[in-house]
C-alpha positions, 0 to 999 in steps of 0.5 A: 521411607516414601510410605512414611512421607505419604502417610503424613501428607495432608489430604487438603487441596490448596487452591487460589480464589479471588475475594473482592478482587484479592487473590487468596489461598484456601485449603479444603478437602477434595469433597468440599471443593467438589461440592463448592463447584456444584453449588456454583454451577447450581446457583449460576455463579463462580466459586469466587463469587460464592467465596466472596459472599461467604467472606462478606457474611462471616464473623471477622474472627472466623477463617474463610476456610472454616466459613466455607465449611459452615456454608456448605453444611448450611446450604445442604441442611437447608435443602434436606427434608425428612423424606430425603433422610428416610430415602437415604436410610437415615435414622438408624445408627447401626445401619450407618455403622454397617454402611461404613463397614464398621460392624464391630464393637467400639471398645475393640476398635479403640483397643486396636487403634491404641495398640497400633499407635503404641510404639511399645507394641510395634515389632520391627520384624512384623512391620506395622502388623500387630500380633492379633486380629479382631473378628466380626464379633469384636473379639481379640484373637492372638496370632500364634 
């Protein structure tokens, strides 16, 4: 039962920040908080200062959380160069898939995900494990 609870738990982290003297709560991924803290350190200000600046510049219809995410993307995009992309090995999607550990064919992965989520294919005696495997070539092998 506790496994089900952990599976549904959000990965977002809620923190209180102060924007123009008003305390508010923002929920972001841990990686976003880490980068926001790094930018504040680099810019010699506080996270509150950054969030206040973001709040002042955002569209009124945009949430502060969304505006923070866009700010982070724009901040790092402004700092990147083609040389940096080359050094990071960008420019070859097959390499990106390999670094992510996804070397199989998309269609096999989509089929596996569909079957894993389909209650009709869930055998309580087998737990959450399906009666097949997908090998490195993306081929489906039924377990006997």
